[in-house]
C-alpha positions as CSV (number, residue, x, y, z in Angstrom):
1,M,23.3,-2.3,-5.6
2,K,26.4,-0.2,-6.2
3,A,24.3,3.2,-5.4
4,Y,23.3,1.7,-1.9
5,A,26.9,0.6,-1.0
6,R,27.7,4.0,1.2
7,Y,25.0,2.9,3.3
8,M,26.4,-0.7,4.3
9,T,29.1,-1.9,6.5
10,S,32.1,-3.7,5.2
11,A,30.6,-6.7,7.3
12,A,29.0,-9.6,5.1
13,D,26.3,-11.7,5.6
14,T,27.4,-15.5,6.3
15,D,24.6,-17.0,4.1
16,T,24.9,-14.5,1.3
17,G,27.8,-12.7,1.4
18,Q,26.3,-9.2,0.8
19,P,26.7,-6.6,2.8
20,V,24.8,-5.9,5.7
21,P,23.2,-2.4,6.8
22,A,24.8,-0.3,9.0
23,P,23.8,-0.7,12.6
24,L,21.4,1.6,14.3
25,G,22.7,4.8,15.6
26,S,25.4,5.1,12.5
27,D,25.5,7.7,10.1
28,A,23.4,5.6,7.3
29,S,20.7,5.0,9.7
30,M,20.7,8.5,11.0
31,E,19.9,9.3,7.3
32,L,16.6,6.7,7.6
33,G,14.3,10.0,8.2
34,W,15.5,11.7,5.4
35,A,15.3,9.2,2.9
36,L,11.7,7.8,3.9
37,D,10.6,11.4,3.6
38,V,12.2,11.8,-0.2
39,L,11.1,8.8,-1.2
40,G,7.5,9.2,0.5
41,R,6.7,12.6,-0.9
42,E,8.5,11.2,-4.8
43,Y,6.1,8.2,-4.3
44,R,3.1,10.4,-3.2
45,G,3.5,12.7,-6.2
46,R,3.8,9.9,-8.6
47,L,0.6,8.1,-7.1
48,S,-1.2,11.7,-7.0
49,A,-0.8,12.1,-11.0
50,L,-1.7,8.2,-11.5
51,M,-4.7,8.4,-9.3
52,S,-5.9,11.7,-9.7
53,D,-9.4,10.7,-12.0
54,L,-10.0,8.3,-9.1
55,P,-12.5,9.9,-6.5
56,H,-10.5,10.8,-3.6
57,G,-7.1,10.1,-5.1
58,Q,-4.8,7.9,-3.6
59,R,-7.1,7.4,-0.5
60,G,-9.8,6.2,-2.7
61,H,-7.2,3.9,-4.0
62,Q,-6.6,2.7,-0.5
63,V,-10.3,1.7,-0.3
64,L,-10.3,-0.2,-3.3
65,L,-6.7,-2.0,-1.8
66,A,-8.2,-2.4,1.1
67,L,-11.7,-4.2,-0.3
68,A,-9.4,-6.3,-2.5
69,R,-8.0,-8.0,0.8
70,G,-11.3,-8.8,1.8
71,D,-10.5,-8.2,5.5
72,H,-12.6,-4.8,6.1
73,R,-15.4,-5.2,4.2
74,S,-17.9,-2.9,7.2
75,Q,-17.7,1.1,6.5
76,A,-16.5,1.3,10.3
77,A,-13.8,-1.6,9.9
78,L,-12.1,0.2,6.5
79,A,-12.6,3.6,8.4
80,Q,-10.4,2.4,11.3
81,Y,-8.1,0.3,9.2
82,L,-7.2,3.3,6.6
83,G,-7.2,5.8,9.8
84,I,-10.3,7.8,8.1
85,D,-12.9,9.2,10.3
86,R,-16.1,7.4,9.9
87,T,-18.2,10.5,8.4
88,V,-15.2,10.9,6.0
89,M,-15.4,7.2,4.9
90,T,-19.0,7.9,4.0
91,Y,-18.4,10.4,1.8
92,L,-15.7,8.6,0.3
93,L,-17.8,5.6,-0.2
94,D,-20.8,7.6,-1.8
95,D,-18.1,9.0,-4.4
96,L,-16.6,5.7,-5.2
97,E,-20.0,3.8,-5.0
98,A,-21.1,7.0,-7.7
99,A,-18.6,6.1,-9.7
100,D,-19.5,2.5,-9.9
101,L,-16.5,1.0,-8.1
102,V,-17.9,-0.4,-4.8
103,V,-21.4,-1.2,-4.1
104,R,-22.8,-0.8,0.0
105,R,-25.4,-2.9,1.1
106,A,-26.7,-4.1,4.2
107,D,-25.2,-7.0,6.2
108,P,-27.8,-9.8,6.2
109,T,-26.9,-10.2,9.8
110,D,-26.9,-7.0,11.3
111,R,-29.0,-4.7,9.4
112,R,-27.0,-1.7,11.0
113,R,-24.0,-2.5,9.6
114,R,-23.1,-1.6,5.9
115,V,-21.1,-4.1,4.0
116,V,-18.9,-2.6,1.1
117,D,-17.2,-4.6,-2.0
118,L,-15.9,-4.0,-5.2
119,T,-17.8,-3.7,-8.4
120,P,-16.1,-5.7,-11.4
121,S,-15.4,-2.1,-12.5
122,G,-13.8,-1.3,-9.2
123,R,-11.8,-4.8,-9.7
124,D,-10.9,-4.1,-13.3
125,H,-9.9,0.2,-12.2
126,L,-7.7,-1.7,-9.0
127,A,-6.1,-4.5,-11.7
128,E,-5.1,-1.6,-14.0
129,R,-3.8,0.7,-11.7
130,C,-1.7,-1.9,-9.5
131,A,0.4,-2.7,-12.9
132,E,1.3,1.6,-12.9
133,V,1.8,1.6,-9.1
134,G,4.2,-1.7,-9.6
135,R,6.3,0.3,-12.5
136,I,6.3,3.6,-9.9
137,E,7.8,1.4,-7.5
138,R,10.3,-0.1,-9.1
139,A,11.4,3.0,-10.4
140,L,11.9,4.6,-7.4
141,F,15.1,2.2,-6.5
142,P,16.8,2.4,-10.1
143,G,19.6,-0.5,-9.9
144,M,18.4,-2.7,-7.1
145,A,17.7,-6.0,-7.9
146,D,13.9,-7.1,-7.9
147,A,14.7,-9.5,-4.9
148,E,16.0,-6.7,-3.1
149,R,13.5,-4.2,-3.4
150,A,10.4,-6.8,-3.0
151,R,12.8,-7.8,0.8
152,L,12.6,-4.2,1.4
153,C,9.4,-3.7,1.0
154,A,8.0,-6.5,3.0
155,Q,10.2,-5.1,5.5
156,L,8.8,-1.8,5.4
157,V,5.2,-3.4,4.9
158,A,5.8,-5.6,8.4
159,G,6.9,-2.5,10.1
160,A,3.7,-0.8,9.3
161,H,1.3,-3.6,10.3
162,A,3.6,-3.9,13.5
163,L,3.1,-0.1,14.3
164,T,-1.1,-0.4,13.5
165,G,-1.6,-3.6,15.0
166,T,-3.0,-5.1,11.7
167,M,-2.2,-8.4,10.0
168,P,-0.5,-8.6,6.5
169,T,-3.0,-10.5,4.0
170,V,-2.9,-11.8,0.5
171,E,-1.5,-9.0,-1.9
172,A,-4.5,-6.8,-3.2
173,C,-3.1,-6.1,-6.2
174,L,-2.6,-10.0,-7.0
175,R,-6.4,-11.2,-5.8
176,A,-8.0,-8.0,-8.0
177,A,-6.4,-9.1,-10.9
178,D,-7.3,-12.7,-10.4
179,G,-10.8,-11.4,-10.3
180,E,-11.5,-12.6,-6.6
């Protein structure tokens, strides 16, 4: 917590007694863009190394995560949710299918629609990688308590969902580990 103290005001939360974040417009909030950029670069760099053997790297990992959530099973829904061009999504799924990580089939209710599912090896791959991603995420915030990091991550995810108009779902890594 000491490393983050300069970004907090002297005011304390009345419930927890913990320092509260500096208000928007303060010096600390002006550094938010810089901090997000530094953390994003470091996170992407570490994930790139981890995902180097996965077809399409981090993008392929995001597809597997979205499939594990179970909310976006059609090619078109996956493309829209992940912000990937539908044509590019086709090639990406071709490569993931060739690696036996996903399987596509016609939707029984609409033959024009392709449904995508994780294969057992796709679930195994995702479960293994999620554990490593967790270690990377912990390493990005040295000295931050697990509860603080979880709260920060939850707030960032909620903000991203608010911006994209999507809804958060059950943690995909937990689903993959449980074999759902």
